[in-house]
C-alpha positions as CSV (number, residue, x, y, z in Angstrom):
1,M,102.4,-83.1,81.0
2,N,104.1,-86.5,80.3
3,K,107.7,-86.6,79.0
4,V,107.5,-89.1,76.2
5,V,109.7,-90.7,73.3
6,A,107.7,-91.9,70.4
7,H,109.3,-94.7,68.6
8,Y,108.0,-95.4,65.2
9,Q,107.7,-98.3,63.1
10,D,109.8,-97.1,60.5
11,G,112.6,-96.3,63.0
12,H,112.3,-92.5,63.6
13,V,112.2,-91.2,67.0
14,L,110.3,-88.1,68.3
15,K,111.0,-86.7,71.9
16,G,108.4,-84.3,73.5
17,V,105.7,-83.7,75.9
18,T,102.0,-84.8,75.8
19,N,99.1,-84.3,77.9
20,D,96.3,-86.0,75.8
21,F,97.3,-89.6,75.4
22,L,94.9,-92.2,76.1
23,P,95.5,-95.9,75.4
24,A,91.9,-96.4,73.6
25,K,92.3,-93.4,71.3
26,D,93.9,-93.7,68.0
27,R,95.9,-90.3,68.2
28,F,97.3,-87.8,70.6
29,H,99.4,-84.7,70.5
30,L,103.1,-84.0,71.1
31,V,105.1,-80.9,71.3
32,P,108.4,-81.8,70.3
33,A,111.2,-81.2,73.2
34,D,113.4,-78.9,70.6
35,S,110.4,-76.8,69.8
36,P,110.1,-73.2,70.8
37,P,107.6,-72.2,73.6
38,G,104.1,-72.0,72.3
39,S,104.7,-74.2,69.2
40,K,101.8,-76.1,67.6
41,P,101.8,-79.9,68.7
42,A,102.1,-82.4,66.1
43,E,99.6,-85.2,65.8
44,V,100.8,-88.8,66.4
45,L,98.9,-91.5,65.0
46,V,99.3,-94.6,67.3
47,A,99.0,-97.0,64.4
48,E,102.4,-95.5,63.1
49,L,104.0,-96.3,66.3
50,K,105.9,-99.1,67.6
51,A,105.9,-97.9,71.2
52,L,105.5,-94.6,73.3
53,F,108.0,-94.6,76.2
54,F,107.2,-92.4,79.2
55,V,110.6,-91.1,80.4
56,K,112.1,-89.5,83.3
57,D,114.2,-87.2,81.3
58,F,115.2,-87.0,77.5
59,A,118.9,-87.3,77.9
60,G,118.8,-90.7,80.0
61,D,122.0,-92.2,81.1
62,P,124.2,-93.3,78.1
63,A,126.3,-95.3,80.5
64,H,123.3,-97.5,81.7
65,K,123.4,-100.9,80.8
66,R,119.8,-102.2,80.1
67,S,119.0,-105.0,82.1
68,Q,116.3,-107.8,81.3
69,E,116.1,-108.9,84.9
70,F,113.9,-108.2,87.7
71,E,115.2,-106.8,91.1
72,A,116.3,-109.7,93.3
73,G,114.2,-110.1,96.3
74,K,111.3,-107.6,95.3
75,Q,107.9,-109.0,94.0
76,P,107.2,-106.8,90.8
77,S,103.4,-105.5,90.4
78,G,101.5,-107.2,87.6
79,R,102.3,-110.1,85.4
80,K,105.9,-110.7,84.1
81,I,105.8,-110.4,80.2
82,R,108.2,-110.6,77.3
83,V,107.7,-108.4,74.3
84,D,109.5,-109.3,71.0
85,F,109.4,-106.5,68.7
86,K,109.3,-106.9,64.6
87,D,112.5,-104.9,64.4
88,G,114.3,-107.4,66.8
89,E,114.0,-105.5,70.1
90,V,112.9,-107.4,73.3
91,M,111.5,-105.9,76.4
92,V,110.9,-107.6,79.7
93,G,108.8,-106.1,82.4
94,T,105.3,-106.5,84.0
95,T,101.8,-105.6,82.7
96,Q,98.5,-105.1,84.2
97,G,96.3,-105.6,81.1
98,Y,97.7,-107.3,78.0
99,Q,95.2,-108.8,75.8
100,P,96.1,-109.7,72.3
101,N,92.9,-108.4,70.7
102,R,93.5,-104.7,71.9
103,P,95.7,-102.4,69.8
104,G,98.2,-101.9,72.7
105,F,99.1,-102.3,76.3
106,F,101.4,-101.0,79.1
107,V,104.8,-102.4,80.3
108,V,106.5,-101.2,83.3
109,P,110.4,-102.3,82.4
110,A,111.8,-104.9,84.7
111,D,115.0,-102.7,84.9
112,A,114.2,-100.5,88.0
113,Q,117.3,-98.3,87.1
114,S,115.9,-97.6,83.5
115,N,114.9,-94.0,82.3
116,N,111.6,-95.6,81.1
117,E,109.1,-95.3,83.6
118,R,106.5,-97.4,81.4
119,C,105.8,-98.1,78.0
120,F,102.7,-98.4,75.7
121,V,103.4,-101.2,73.4
122,V,101.6,-101.1,70.0
123,T,100.6,-104.5,69.6
124,A,100.9,-104.7,65.8
125,A,104.4,-103.7,66.0
126,T,105.0,-106.9,68.0
127,S,106.2,-110.3,66.6
128,G,105.5,-112.2,69.8
129,V,104.3,-111.6,73.3
130,S,104.5,-114.1,76.2
131,F,104.3,-114.3,79.9
132,V,107.2,-115.4,81.9
């Protein structure tokens, strides 16, 4: 099971677990974090998302100041990328497979202390993507 936080393009957020997310599929199922055991999963349409964050835990660290910088002296794996979302958020990280004609792509955040392990970015929710 993957702990995920689904950020929708309309601004709402859904936290939960999934075991059937695949980048090539148009939907997956998510069991909300606050639902009782045995609850039926919600169907999530990828086209409605801004991004799907794979997280270490749901609480995160409210005191953590997010960084857009790579760790000094450490060579990151993949190509450095900057993602500008339509809502104004900017994410800097690395990617192994960005192609503008695909519905989405994975980004590993530059901030090694981030609660986000990786993020699936929905291409339609971006206003710009560039290699840095």
